[in-house]
N, C-alpha and C positions, 0 to 999 in steps of 0.2 A: 613300745614291744621291740619290735625290729631294731631300734635304737639299742638297747638295751641290748640281745645277742651281737650288734656290732661290737660294743664297746667289751664283751664279757670275752667275746673271741680274740680280740685284738691285744686287749692288754692282758690275757690269758698265754698268749702266745710267746708275745714278747718276753712275759715271765720267766716264760719256757727257753726262752734263748733262740727262737726260732729269728731267720733274718727279717729287715722289717719290711721290704719290699713282701714277700712271702707273707706274711702276718697280714700284712693290708689287701692282698688279695684272696687268701681263703678266707679271713673274716667278712670279706666281700661279699664272695659266696656265700658262706653259711645264714647272714642276711637276707640274702635273695631266697633263699630254701626254704625261707618263713612265708613267703606268700606263693611260690609257683615250685615245682619238679626241676628235677637237680639238671636235665639236660637244657633247658629253658634256662633255667639261672647263670649256667657255663656260657653259655651263649652269648648271652646280653654280657655278662661280665666281659667276655674276651673281644665283642663288639667295642663294649663303651672303653676298652683299652687300646685298641686298635685306632679307635677313633679318636681319644685322646692325645694321639703320637701327628696326628693327619695335621701338625701346624707347620707351616715353612719357618715361623720363629727357631721352634723348636731344632732346625737345621745349624744354626749358630753353636748350640753346646759342643757337638763335638768337635768339631774345628778349633773350637776355642781350647779344646781340652788337648788337642793333638800340639797347636804350637804350644800350651804350655808345659806340656811333657818335653819339649823340642826345647825350649827354654831352660828349664829345669835342668837338663841334663847337657846344657849347653856354653856353661862357665858363666852364666851369670850369677849367682850366689856373691862369689869369694868379687867382684867387679864392686858390686854395686855394695858390699861391707867395705872394700878399702876405698870407695865413694865416702859413706858415710862418715869413717872413720878418719878422714882427709879432714869434712867441714865441722862435726862436731866431735871429736876424740879425743881433744884438750881439755878440756870441759870437765868439772868434778863430776865421775858418774857420767864419762862421755861413753864408756863401752855399751852403759846400758842405753843411751839414744841412740845410739848406733845400733845396737838390737831393735829399737822400735823401728826405725827410719828403713833398716834393713828390710823386716818383714813387712813394713809397708807397701815397700815399694817391689817387693819379689814378689808377695800375694799380690797384687795388681797385674804385675805382669805375668805371672802364671793361674792366677785367676785361683789358686785353689790352697786353702788357709791350710792344709794336713801336708801338702809341698814346702812352703813357707817354713811350717818347723820343723821338717826337717831337713830344708836345705840352708836353713839359715841358722838354725839350732844347734846343727852338727860341728860348724865352725864357731859360733859364738859361746856358744855355752860353756868348752872348754876353754877358748881365750879367758873367756870374763871370769872363771874359777881360778884360772891362771893367776890373775890380778888382785884375787883378796875377796871376790864377787859371791857369796853363799849360793851353791847348786839350786837350793832350791829356791830364791828368789831368780835365776840366770832361768829355771825352767817355768815358772809362774811367771815372766816377764813376756818370752817367745810365746808361751800360749796365747796371751791376751794380745799381743803386739799382731801377731799373725792372723788374726779375725779382719781386721782393717782393711785387707786387702780386698776382703769379700764387697765392699762399698765401692769400692775406684774398680771402675772399667778397664777390661772387659770381664764381666761378672756373670758366671752362667746363672748365679740365683738370681738375679734381678731380669734375665729372660724369662725364667721359670717363671715370676713373678708377672712378668707380661703377659703371658699366658694364660696364666690363672686369674688374673684379673678381667681378662676380656678384651683387650683393645689397647691401654696404656702403651703410649711411645718409648719401645726399647732406649731410642737415643736419649727422649728427656730421661728417661734413669739412670742410665748412663751419665749425666752431665749433673744430675741433680745428686751421684752420688759421692760427689768431689769433696765437700765440705764435712757432711756427719762424718766422712772416713776420715777425714784429718784431724775432725774434734775429738773424737776420739783419741788418736796417734799423741793426740796434744797431751788429751789429758794421763796417757800413760808415762808422760814426759816429765809431766809436772808432777806425779809419785814415783818415779826413778829422780827425780829433782832429788824428793825430800827427804829418800831411802841414802842417797849420796851425802847428804847434810847429815842427819843421822847417824850414820854407818863409817863416815870418814872416807868414802868407795873414791879411789886415786883417780888424778885426773893425767889424761895421754899428755904424748911429748907435739907439741904444734910442729905442724907441718910446713915446708917452708912452698911460698907462694908455686913453683914451677912444678913439686909435688903435685899440688892442689890441682891444677891444670891436668895435671899428669893423667893423675884418677879420675877427674872429671870428662874427660876425653874417652878415657878406656870407660866409663860406666855409658856415655851418650847414645851408643846405636840401642843398648837395652833399654835405655827408657825414652827411645824415638817409639818404640813401640808403642806408646799410649797414646803417644800424641797424634801415628800414625793412624791408629782405628779412630780416636775421637775424631780430630781434625778431616778427615774424609766422610766421617759421619754427617758432623757439622756443615763439611760445605755442601753436601748435597754431591759426593763423589760415588756413594756406595752406602747402602743400606745396614744395618747389623749384623744379618746377615752374612752379606759379600764382605765384609770387615772380619770377620772370621778366617774368610778363606786366603784374603790378603794379608792375616796374622799368621799364618800357616808359612805363605811362602816365604815372608821377613825370617820369622823364626829357623824355616830352614836356611837360608843364605846365610845369617847371623850364626848360627852356631855349627854350620859344615865346611862356609867357606871363608867364613871374616875369623872367628873366632878358634874353630878349627877344632871346636871340645866333641862333636859329635865327627865316628865316624859312618861312611857311607854304610860300612858292613852292619853298625846296630842299628840303623832304621828301620830293621824288622822289626828291630823287638823293642823299637820304641812306638810303633803302629799297634804291637800287638795290644803293650799296656793302654794306651790311646782307645783303642777297640774293648779291652777290660772295663776300665771306666765308665764309655760310653754306654757300654751293656748295662753296668749297673743303674747309673741314673735313669737311664730312657725305662728299665721295668720300675723303676723306682714313681718315674713319670706316669708311666702306666696305669701300673697299680692305682697309685693316688686318685687318678683323673677318675678312676672307675668307681672309687667309692664315694670321691667328691660327688658323685654323681646320685647315688644313693641317698648322698644324705638332702641332696636337693630332691629327691624324688619325694622321700619323708617331708621336704617341708621345714629342716631343722634352719636353715639360715634363717628364714623369718621366723621363725620361734624363738631363734638365739636374740635377734636384732629385736622382738618386742620385748623379751625380757630382761633384755640387758636396758634397753630404754624406760622400761617400767624401773628399773633399782633407782633412779635419780635423774633429777632434770637437769644436772650441773653435767655440761660436759667436757669437765676438767675430772672429775670424779669418774664417769665410763669410760673414757679412757684411760688414765690409771688403773681401771679394773681389766680391759683388756691388753694392757701392757704385762700386768703382773698374769694373767693367763697364761702368754705366751713368753713369758720370762720359763713359768714350768713347763709347759708345752715343747721348750726348745732344751731343757735338763732333758728329758727322755727320749725326744723321737731327732729325725734327721731332717736339715733345715729341707730338702726339697719336699718331703709329702709334708710336713709340718705346712709351707708355702701353699701348695696345692690344694690341702684340705682346709686350711682356715682359712685361707681368703676369702674363698665363698661366702665365708659364716660370718666374718668381722666388717667386711668390706662396706657392704648397705649400713652395718651400722656406724661405719668411721663416716660415711659419704651422708647420713644424717644426721652429723655431727658438725657439720662441714667442710671437713677434709675431702681435700682432693684425690682420686685414687694412686698419683705419683704420691701427694706426699705418706700417704697411710703404706704406702709399699717400701720405701724409704726406710721408714718409724720400724713395720715389720721386719724387713735384713735382718737394720743393726738389732733388732730386739733377740730374734734368733740367733744371733752371730755370739753374742753372749753364752749362750745353749754351749755351744762350740770347745769352752773350756769349763763346762759346770757340768761336777758330776753328777749321773752316776754314769752317763751314756755319751757328756764331751768327748767327740775325738780326736780335735788337737790335745785336748788334756792328757790325754795316755799317749798320745805320740810325742809331746814335749817330757814326760818321766820319762819314756823309755831311753830317749836322747839324750836327756838330761843324765841319766843312771840315777831317780829318787825315785819315790813313792807319792803316790795322787796325796796321803793322810798328811806328806810333807810340804808341800806346795800349797796347801789350802789355804793355811796363814799367811803369808805373802800375798795370796790372791785376792782375798779381803780388799785393801784397799784397791784396786785395779777393776775389784768388781764393782767398787762405790764410783769410781773415776768414769767406767763404761754405762754407767747407770743412769748418772747425770749429764752424759752425754745422751741420751736415748730419750731421757728427758725434757733437754733443750731442742732435739731434733722432734719430738712429739707438740710440743707447745708454742714452737717457734717456727713457722711452716715457710720463715724466708730462706733458712739454711739448705733447706732441702728444695727450695722454689726458685729463688734467686736465681741460679747458672741457668736453669732449664729457659724461664722465662725473658733473663738477657739474650738467647740465644732464639731467641721467639721459636721454642720447640712446645711450649703450651700456652694456654690466653691467659 
């Protein structure tokens, strides 16, 4: 009965266009009212929201958001594009490869798929269109490629999963995301190569070695942020949360004093944007943690685990069912609440199948990343359409082979644990 109330209120509020955080919070309070009066319901939900935010690991999120804002406005995008163009721009369909590489690198540096879509897309989409690439393809490729950075650290959603899972090492998750992220990027580049051959996309000019070195040197300070964060964590110099503070200081120095793309007078506006984004994320975390608590209170994770394990004794089938459910969830729900709500439900099933929590976390984040460029709710999809001046209906067709590539990468990550676990084991971050 209580779960039916939760689902009715949550789905109904979403259908009415209520923001996700408020939909989750109101649905949770309404579910509590089935058992208790209004005041105890409000008090309990408020306590669970506050308790959900009482985590040192979550402190890394506002820090990485701020560093991402600084890097996003600090002239990083065009330097990464110039670097990628110098490396692969001379190949047939080279601008498509440049798009994928630039989105992947910028998404990893900024930690935001939406920021990567906007920053890279605003430059790459018009450039590609001038060279004869269909604008629908350009928007579709930018949307799909921008999601790869969510697996490559620093990644806020991996931090959220670490909190939801109750103990997975953030450092191990950060390192474990590299190969899956690169696998998705490689799949999208293969799709681009097929398109280039089919539609005779033009090849760019081969650059001189001196120009290649010039563009590489210009991009190195931006790329060094990834090395700094991961290198410091692996060396034991600082924790993932402390790495967020280091990233802010580095991004500030790079954007203000080295690239000089950000003026001191603009820092107030950047801090304001970072604060707004942090507030949105933290409200999502707080309400999602409250909903997760009531699901646990109603014993839903245990019931779900028993139900799934009763469907089949074949781990391959059960894992496929979990992935299909998450793909459906990702199409309708933002990544943060999806991770916080469904991790307690599906993680016990995954562990029963023999998966490690790290392996499941990387698979889940990759799965939900696909939802960012999937109608009807995909935020990255709508940003790509706005930047590319096209409509969702027009880019679905070129997106289909990209979905296939991303789904194949998802299956590889799901069924080959070494893709996620090899690097963390190599660096001694997991047993």
